[in-house]
Chimera marker file (.cmm) of the C-alpha trace (Angstrom):
<marker_set name="trace">
<marker id="1" x="-29.835" y="-61.387" z="25.463" r="1" g="1" b="0" radius="0.5"/>
<marker id="2" x="-28.525" y="-62.619" z="28.774" r="1" g="1" b="0" radius="0.5"/>
<marker id="3" x="-28.307" y="-60.567" z="31.957" r="1" g="1" b="0" radius="0.5"/>
<marker id="4" x="-24.513" y="-60.087" z="31.848" r="1" g="1" b="0" radius="0.5"/>
<marker id="5" x="-24.618" y="-58.546" z="28.374" r="1" g="1" b="0" radius="0.5"/>
<marker id="6" x="-27.347" y="-56.129" z="29.437" r="1" g="1" b="0" radius="0.5"/>
<marker id="7" x="-25.313" y="-55.055" z="32.461" r="1" g="1" b="0" radius="0.5"/>
<marker id="8" x="-22.214" y="-54.530" z="30.298" r="1" g="1" b="0" radius="0.5"/>
<marker id="9" x="-24.162" y="-52.456" z="27.756" r="1" g="1" b="0" radius="0.5"/>
<marker id="10" x="-25.739" y="-50.301" z="30.472" r="1" g="1" b="0" radius="0.5"/>
<marker id="11" x="-22.359" y="-49.830" z="32.186" r="1" g="1" b="0" radius="0.5"/>
<marker id="12" x="-20.571" y="-48.733" z="29.009" r="1" g="1" b="0" radius="0.5"/>
<marker id="13" x="-23.447" y="-46.484" z="28.007" r="1" g="1" b="0" radius="0.5"/>
<marker id="14" x="-23.227" y="-44.803" z="31.411" r="1" g="1" b="0" radius="0.5"/>
<marker id="15" x="-19.474" y="-44.314" z="31.012" r="1" g="1" b="0" radius="0.5"/>
<marker id="16" x="-19.881" y="-42.778" z="27.553" r="1" g="1" b="0" radius="0.5"/>
<marker id="17" x="-22.634" y="-40.430" z="28.733" r="1" g="1" b="0" radius="0.5"/>
<marker id="18" x="-20.434" y="-39.338" z="31.649" r="1" g="1" b="0" radius="0.5"/>
<marker id="19" x="-17.560" y="-38.624" z="29.230" r="1" g="1" b="0" radius="0.5"/>
<marker id="20" x="-19.849" y="-36.538" z="27.031" r="1" g="1" b="0" radius="0.5"/>
<marker id="21" x="-21.047" y="-34.585" z="30.064" r="1" g="1" b="0" radius="0.5"/>
<marker id="22" x="-17.488" y="-33.898" z="31.209" r="1" g="1" b="0" radius="0.5"/>
<marker id="23" x="-16.493" y="-32.739" z="27.735" r="1" g="1" b="0" radius="0.5"/>
<marker id="24" x="-19.554" y="-30.493" z="27.462" r="1" g="1" b="0" radius="0.5"/>
<marker id="25" x="-18.976" y="-28.885" z="30.850" r="1" g="1" b="0" radius="0.5"/>
<marker id="26" x="-15.251" y="-28.371" z="30.228" r="1" g="1" b="0" radius="0.5"/>
<marker id="27" x="-15.990" y="-26.649" z="26.913" r="1" g="1" b="0" radius="0.5"/>
<marker id="28" x="-18.033" y="-23.855" z="28.545" r="1" g="1" b="0" radius="0.5"/>
<marker id="29" x="-16.677" y="-20.323" z="28.910" r="1" g="1" b="0" radius="0.5"/>
<marker id="30" x="-15.370" y="-19.430" z="32.391" r="1" g="1" b="0" radius="0.5"/>
<marker id="31" x="-18.274" y="-17.158" z="33.397" r="1" g="1" b="0" radius="0.5"/>
<marker id="32" x="-20.854" y="-19.742" z="32.379" r="1" g="1" b="0" radius="0.5"/>
<marker id="33" x="-18.990" y="-22.535" z="34.174" r="1" g="1" b="0" radius="0.5"/>
<marker id="34" x="-18.632" y="-20.386" z="37.294" r="1" g="1" b="0" radius="0.5"/>
<marker id="35" x="-22.380" y="-19.705" z="37.387" r="1" g="1" b="0" radius="0.5"/>
<marker id="36" x="-23.202" y="-23.392" z="37.003" r="1" g="1" b="0" radius="0.5"/>
<marker id="37" x="-20.707" y="-24.343" z="39.711" r="1" g="1" b="0" radius="0.5"/>
<marker id="38" x="-22.258" y="-21.856" z="42.133" r="1" g="1" b="0" radius="0.5"/>
<marker id="39" x="-25.755" y="-23.226" z="41.463" r="1" g="1" b="0" radius="0.5"/>
<marker id="40" x="-24.633" y="-26.828" z="41.966" r="1" g="1" b="0" radius="0.5"/>
<marker id="41" x="-22.776" y="-25.908" z="45.167" r="1" g="1" b="0" radius="0.5"/>
<marker id="42" x="-25.859" y="-24.129" z="46.498" r="1" g="1" b="0" radius="0.5"/>
<marker id="43" x="-28.043" y="-27.191" z="45.865" r="1" g="1" b="0" radius="0.5"/>
<marker id="44" x="-25.521" y="-29.474" z="47.582" r="1" g="1" b="0" radius="0.5"/>
<marker id="45" x="-25.198" y="-27.207" z="50.627" r="1" g="1" b="0" radius="0.5"/>
<marker id="46" x="-28.985" y="-26.888" z="50.976" r="1" g="1" b="0" radius="0.5"/>
<marker id="47" x="-29.407" y="-30.660" z="50.713" r="1" g="1" b="0" radius="0.5"/>
<marker id="48" x="-26.709" y="-31.329" z="53.320" r="1" g="1" b="0" radius="0.5"/>
<marker id="49" x="-28.298" y="-28.770" z="55.654" r="1" g="1" b="0" radius="0.5"/>
<marker id="50" x="-31.654" y="-30.560" z="55.366" r="1" g="1" b="0" radius="0.5"/>
<marker id="51" x="-30.094" y="-33.968" z="56.065" r="1" g="1" b="0" radius="0.5"/>
<marker id="52" x="-28.105" y="-32.707" z="59.065" r="1" g="1" b="0" radius="0.5"/>
<marker id="53" x="-31.221" y="-30.971" z="60.423" r="1" g="1" b="0" radius="0.5"/>
<marker id="54" x="-33.271" y="-34.169" z="60.070" r="1" g="1" b="0" radius="0.5"/>
<marker id="55" x="-30.598" y="-36.251" z="61.812" r="1" g="1" b="0" radius="0.5"/>
<marker id="56" x="-30.497" y="-33.756" z="64.681" r="1" g="1" b="0" radius="0.5"/>
<marker id="57" x="-34.270" y="-34.031" z="65.151" r="1" g="1" b="0" radius="0.5"/>
<marker id="58" x="-34.141" y="-37.826" z="65.179" r="1" g="1" b="0" radius="0.5"/>
<marker id="59" x="-31.452" y="-37.949" z="67.881" r="1" g="1" b="0" radius="0.5"/>
<marker id="60" x="-33.210" y="-35.592" z="70.298" r="1" g="1" b="0" radius="0.5"/>
<link id1="1" id2="2" r="1" g="1" b="0" radius="0.2"/>
<link id1="2" id2="3" r="1" g="1" b="0" radius="0.2"/>
<link id1="3" id2="4" r="1" g="1" b="0" radius="0.2"/>
<link id1="4" id2="5" r="1" g="1" b="0" radius="0.2"/>
<link id1="5" id2="6" r="1" g="1" b="0" radius="0.2"/>
<link id1="6" id2="7" r="1" g="1" b="0" radius="0.2"/>
<link id1="7" id2="8" r="1" g="1" b="0" radius="0.2"/>
<link id1="8" id2="9" r="1" g="1" b="0" radius="0.2"/>
<link id1="9" id2="10" r="1" g="1" b="0" radius="0.2"/>
<link id1="10" id2="11" r="1" g="1" b="0" radius="0.2"/>
<link id1="11" id2="12" r="1" g="1" b="0" radius="0.2"/>
<link id1="12" id2="13" r="1" g="1" b="0" radius="0.2"/>
<link id1="13" id2="14" r="1" g="1" b="0" radius="0.2"/>
<link id1="14" id2="15" r="1" g="1" b="0" radius="0.2"/>
<link id1="15" id2="16" r="1" g="1" b="0" radius="0.2"/>
<link id1="16" id2="17" r="1" g="1" b="0" radius="0.2"/>
<link id1="17" id2="18" r="1" g="1" b="0" radius="0.2"/>
<link id1="18" id2="19" r="1" g="1" b="0" radius="0.2"/>
<link id1="19" id2="20" r="1" g="1" b="0" radius="0.2"/>
<link id1="20" id2="21" r="1" g="1" b="0" radius="0.2"/>
<link id1="21" id2="22" r="1" g="1" b="0" radius="0.2"/>
<link id1="22" id2="23" r="1" g="1" b="0" radius="0.2"/>
<link id1="23" id2="24" r="1" g="1" b="0" radius="0.2"/>
<link id1="24" id2="25" r="1" g="1" b="0" radius="0.2"/>
<link id1="25" id2="26" r="1" g="1" b="0" radius="0.2"/>
<link id1="26" id2="27" r="1" g="1" b="0" radius="0.2"/>
<link id1="27" id2="28" r="1" g="1" b="0" radius="0.2"/>
<link id1="28" id2="29" r="1" g="1" b="0" radius="0.2"/>
<link id1="29" id2="30" r="1" g="1" b="0" radius="0.2"/>
<link id1="30" id2="31" r="1" g="1" b="0" radius="0.2"/>
<link id1="31" id2="32" r="1" g="1" b="0" radius="0.2"/>
<link id1="32" id2="33" r="1" g="1" b="0" radius="0.2"/>
<link id1="33" id2="34" r="1" g="1" b="0" radius="0.2"/>
<link id1="34" id2="35" r="1" g="1" b="0" radius="0.2"/>
<link id1="35" id2="36" r="1" g="1" b="0" radius="0.2"/>
<link id1="36" id2="37" r="1" g="1" b="0" radius="0.2"/>
<link id1="37" id2="38" r="1" g="1" b="0" radius="0.2"/>
<link id1="38" id2="39" r="1" g="1" b="0" radius="0.2"/>
<link id1="39" id2="40" r="1" g="1" b="0" radius="0.2"/>
<link id1="40" id2="41" r="1" g="1" b="0" radius="0.2"/>
<link id1="41" id2="42" r="1" g="1" b="0" radius="0.2"/>
<link id1="42" id2="43" r="1" g="1" b="0" radius="0.2"/>
<link id1="43" id2="44" r="1" g="1" b="0" radius="0.2"/>
<link id1="44" id2="45" r="1" g="1" b="0" radius="0.2"/>
<link id1="45" id2="46" r="1" g="1" b="0" radius="0.2"/>
<link id1="46" id2="47" r="1" g="1" b="0" radius="0.2"/>
<link id1="47" id2="48" r="1" g="1" b="0" radius="0.2"/>
<link id1="48" id2="49" r="1" g="1" b="0" radius="0.2"/>
<link id1="49" id2="50" r="1" g="1" b="0" radius="0.2"/>
<link id1="50" id2="51" r="1" g="1" b="0" radius="0.2"/>
<link id1="51" id2="52" r="1" g="1" b="0" radius="0.2"/>
<link id1="52" id2="53" r="1" g="1" b="0" radius="0.2"/>
<link id1="53" id2="54" r="1" g="1" b="0" radius="0.2"/>
<link id1="54" id2="55" r="1" g="1" b="0" radius="0.2"/>
<link id1="55" id2="56" r="1" g="1" b="0" radius="0.2"/>
<link id1="56" id2="57" r="1" g="1" b="0" radius="0.2"/>
<link id1="57" id2="58" r="1" g="1" b="0" radius="0.2"/>
<link id1="58" id2="59" r="1" g="1" b="0" radius="0.2"/>
<link id1="59" id2="60" r="1" g="1" b="0" radius="0.2"/>
</marker_set>
């Protein structure tokens, strides 16, 4: 199998997995979705805080 076919297969597989994930998450009840959203937001905020803190230390 040539390289282009492998890339196309991986790309379409990624798209299909993303669609399944979106469908799964949209099918959750509101309270469950809200809890998951809060957890994801917390992880993102903590990660951004770490990155900003590291950039501040490198500049000083």
